[in-house]
N, C-alpha and C positions, 0 to 999 in steps of 0.2 A: 504492499499500501504507500509508502513511505516513498523508496522505491519508484514508486508507476510517477507517485506526483513529482517528484526530481526531472526526474530523468521527462515530463511534459512538459513540464515549465522551465526545464534549461534547457530544456529542443535535442537535446542530447541518448541513441542506446540504454539501453535499459542496465545492459552487462557490463558500459561502458565502465564506474564507476561502482569502486570502494560502501555497502553501507553498515555503521557498527551500532545499532540502540543498545544505552546504559540507564537500564529505571535505577532512578535513587531516591526511600524511602522517604519515609521525614526521623525525627530520630525517633521521633514518638512510640512511630507505628515501624522501627524496627525492635524498638526496648520491649515489644509487647510482643514479639513474635520469640527473639531471648527469651524473654522468662516464659515464655509457652513448653517451648524446644527447649529447658532447662525442664518445669510443672512435670513431661512425659516424661522421659529421663524415668525422675520418677519416682514415676507411677511405675512403669516396668520392672526396678529396685522391686518397689513397694510388692507389687502381680509378682512378680516370683521367689520375695522372701515368706509371702501370703501360702504363696501355693508351697511351698520349702515345710511349712508349717501342719499344712496340714493331712502331709504323705507323711511326718515325722509323729502326728498324734495317729494317724487309722496304723502309722505300723509298733505299736507303741499299746495303743488300744487293743490290736491284736493277741503281740503278745504278754497282755495279762492275762488270757482269752478269749477274750468276746470274740465270739465266732460272728465269721465273715459277714449277715447277715447284718449284724445290730453295728455291726462297725459300716453298715454303707449306713445306716441307719441313725447314727448318731453324730454321723456327717451334712449327713441330708445329701446322701449320695445313692445311688446303687449299687446290689456289689457290686457286682460287676466291677465297676469305676472304684473304689476301695480297696482291692484287686486288686488290680493298676499303681493305686496308689501306695498299698503296701511291698508290690515286687517296685514298684520304685527306691521308695525309702532306700530298701533292700541294699540298692542294691550305692547307697549311698553309704559314708561313716557320723555314725552321729550318737553320742553319749545317752545313754537311758536316765530315765530318773523319773520318777513320779506322781510332781507338781501338774505334769500337761495331766494325767490322768483325771488326777482330783480339780482342777477346774475345769473340766470335761463335764464333770460331775454333777454340777451346778446351772446348764446351761437349760435351759427351758426347750421340748425339743418341739415344740412350731403344732404347725395345725399343718403342715407339710406342703404349705404355698410354699414358689420357688426365692419369694421375698425369705425367706425363713432358710433361709438357705447358705452354708456356707460360702 
């Protein structure tokens, strides 16, 4: 579009010159975009940490003897997903601890709605 306008205005072929367009954002917009990028990175780190914690919780519940079906119920996932979480946790080194089990036993089970899930 800009190339065509220049070619028409100067009466020259459109392919006879180079054109470089540079977009310069206002400082406040650039700052908002930078902050947005940082927040997305923080969210990704938080999501990875949350996933690790739920895998550890699943494994600890199972290690304490809770049936797979009940592990799934406690975590708000299917027993198949609970098994996947346990398998993933088993492939990672993690020191044991009972404080997580105690914390999970105080969590209300909810209504089974997706908003009640971890």
